[in-house]
N, C-alpha and C positions, 0 to 999 in steps of 0.2 A: 803591257802596254808597249814592251821594247818590239814584239813583232808586229803590231798595229802600224808603228812608226816606219820600219823597215819596208811592209808593204807599201806604204803612202810614199816612201822616198824612190821606192823601185816599181811603182806602180804601172808605167810603162811596158817593163819586163814582163810584169805580173799579167797582165793583161794579156801578152801576146802568148804567153804560156798556157793560158785556160783557153783563147783561141786554138791554139795548136791541139792540146788536149782533146776540145771538143770535135773539132775536124777530122782527126784522126781517127777517133772513136767511130764515127760515122760515114768516113769515106767509104766509097764504092759499097754502100748498102743502098738496098732496093727502097724499103720503107723510112730510110733516115730517122729524126728523131723519134719515129713511134716506135722503137725499139725502146725508147725510156719506159713506157708506160706497159709494154709487152710481158716483163717480167711480172712485176707485180699482178696485173690483170690474169696472166696464167696461174699465177700462186692463189688468186682469188679465187677462180674457177674451180680450182683442185679441194681447196679446203671448204669450198660450198658443195661440192660433189661428197666431199667425205663425211661430212658433220650432219649433211642434210638428208641423204640417201642412203647412208651405210651405217654410220654410228648414231644419226638423228638426235644430235645436243643442240638446243636451244639456247642461243647467246646472248640475244637482244630482243628489242619490241620491234626495231626496223629490221629491213633486209637483212638478212644473212650475209650476205656480201659485199655489201657496203662495209656492215663492220669489219670483216676480213680485209678490205682495201684500204678503210681509214688508217689499219695497225700496220700493213704492209708498206705502206708509203714513208714514214718516219724510218721505218726498219730496212728497208731497201737504201735509202739516203745513207743511212749508217757503214751499211754490210759494204757497200758501195765503193765508199770513202776509205775505208779500212784496206779495202782489197786493192785499190788502185794507188794508195798512197805508200802502201809496205815497200813495194820494190821500186818507187818513184827516185829515189836516190841511186842507189844501184845501178838502175837502167838507165842513167844519165850519167855515167860515171867520167866519160870524156869530157863533158860540159862541165861538172866541177873540176878535175885535175886543170883544166885551162885557165877559166877566168875566176874571178870571185863575183857573186853574189850573194844575197840570203839564202841559205840552202832549203829554207821552209818554204819558199816558193814553189818549189816542185811538188809538194806533198799539198799544198794548198791550192795549187792550180787543179788536181786532180778533187780536191773536195769542191771547190767553185763548180768544175764538171757535172758532179754528183749534184749538186744544189740545182743547177739548171732542170736535170730530170725530175728531181723534186718538184718543182716547180709547174713541168707538163702533166704530173700527175696529181698534181693539188687541181689541177684545171679538170682534169676527167672526173676527181671525186667530186666538184663542184657541179658538175653536168649531171651525174647520179642524184645528185640532192635535190635540184632543180626537177628532176625527171619525177622525181619519188615524191616531191613536194614535203620534204622535211623542213618544217621551220626555225629559221635561224635566229637566235636572239643576240643581246648584246654581248653576252657571254662568249660569243665567236670570236671577240677581239682578244680574248686572252692566247689564240691561236697564235699570234706573232711574237709574244714574249717566248712561247712555247718555243717556235720555230729558234729563236737566239738561243734559247739553252741546249737545243739539239745540236746547232751547229758550234756551238762553242764547246761542248763535251766531246762532240765528233773530232774538231780540232785539237782536242788536247792528246785524245786516244792515239790518234793518227799520227802526230808528231812523234810522239813517246814510240810508238811502234816503228816507224820509219827510220829513226833515227839509231834504234836498237838493231835494226836489220842490218846497219852497215858493219856493224860488229859482230852480230851474231847471226848469221843466214838462215839458222834453225828458225827464226822469228816468221820467216817466211812460209816454211813449211809446216809451221803450227797451227798459222791463221787460220787457215780452214776448218781445224777442229774448234779452234777459240770461237769462231763466228758462228758454228752451228751450237756449240753449249752455249753462247750469248743468247741466240734465237730462242731456244727453249725456257731462258730466263726471264724472254720479254714476253708482256702481255699481247701477243699480234694475234694468235689465233684462240687467244683465252680471256676474259677480262678477271681482274683481280676482285671484282665485286663477288664473285661467286666462290672463291677462296677463302680458308679458315684464317684466324689472326696471326697464327705463327707463320704460316707460308707468306701471307702478304710483307710481314715485318721482314723476312727472308728477300722477299722479290723486291722491297723497296731499297734494298741496297744497292740496287742496279739504276742509276737514275734514268736509263730508258723507261724502266717500268712508270714512274713518275709521267714523263713527257708522252709515251703513248697512250697510256690512259685518259691523261687528261686531255687529249688531242680529239680523242672522241667523246670525250666528256662535254665539251665545250661547243664541239661542233656539231654532232649528230643529236646529243641529248638535250642540248640548251641548258646544261649546269654549270655552275661556277667551279672555282680551285678552292681549295682548302689551303687559306692564306698561311699559315703556319708550317703545312707543308710545303707551299712552292718558297717561301723563305729558308726552308732547311737545303732544299734540292739546289736553290741559288749559290748557297754556302759553300755546299761539298763541290758542286762543278767549277765555281770559284777557285775554291783551293785547288783542284784537279787542275784546272788553267795555268795558274799562276805556278804551280810543283813542275809540272812536266814540260809546258815551255821552256823554264828556267835550264831543266835538264838538257831539253834540245840545244838552245842556244850554248850552253857550256860545251856540249860533245861535238857540236857540227863545226868547230875550229879545226879539229882533226880529221874531218872526213875526207879530204883530198890527199892525204897520207895513208890512211887506212883502206881506202874504197879501192 
């Protein structure tokens, strides 16, 4: 809650940082914000080609490319947030050493920009749903608390790694390997329904497994969420948020001296 209060207090600066991050990302590009959907769309086409025409794996009752795209949207948000947040503090060392402001505003502005990309991709997914006449049920409303969980978990991990990167630049170098490993541990190109019990339990240690799997479940399949699983993941992500944000606030006092 301390971070939320600090964001509210410095909300004007936060808005400026978000706008700057968004403008810098798409300045001098030809297709502008369309780049937000280009990566998940290209990965969707790649997965569809490989698992439809080469390996011929059946993943769902609805079109395979929608299955992959629905999983790639939350994953892309998470991966982009991590990639852009980790160097956000060290890249702005001149600003950090000159004036005081809540340091978390820098990685959070990167996350907010990735969230705008997430919204753009979600609109594209909705267009696919309409075109292929996939019926939406009231269970689709579960999508909103799932997005909240995704943002909170992403924020926790991003702040932790960004703060750690100030002291140990190895974090930036190791981030690509970490994200690649995390990708295969998350059900982006497969469903946990097709896995054995032991494998499911292992994968559910990763909160992204619950989030991605249930985003597809409520939106495309019209199925509800298992409430005890939702409660468990909420507790886990809540603990992550409290511990990791307190860790960030504790170490950020020395950023100006270390960076």
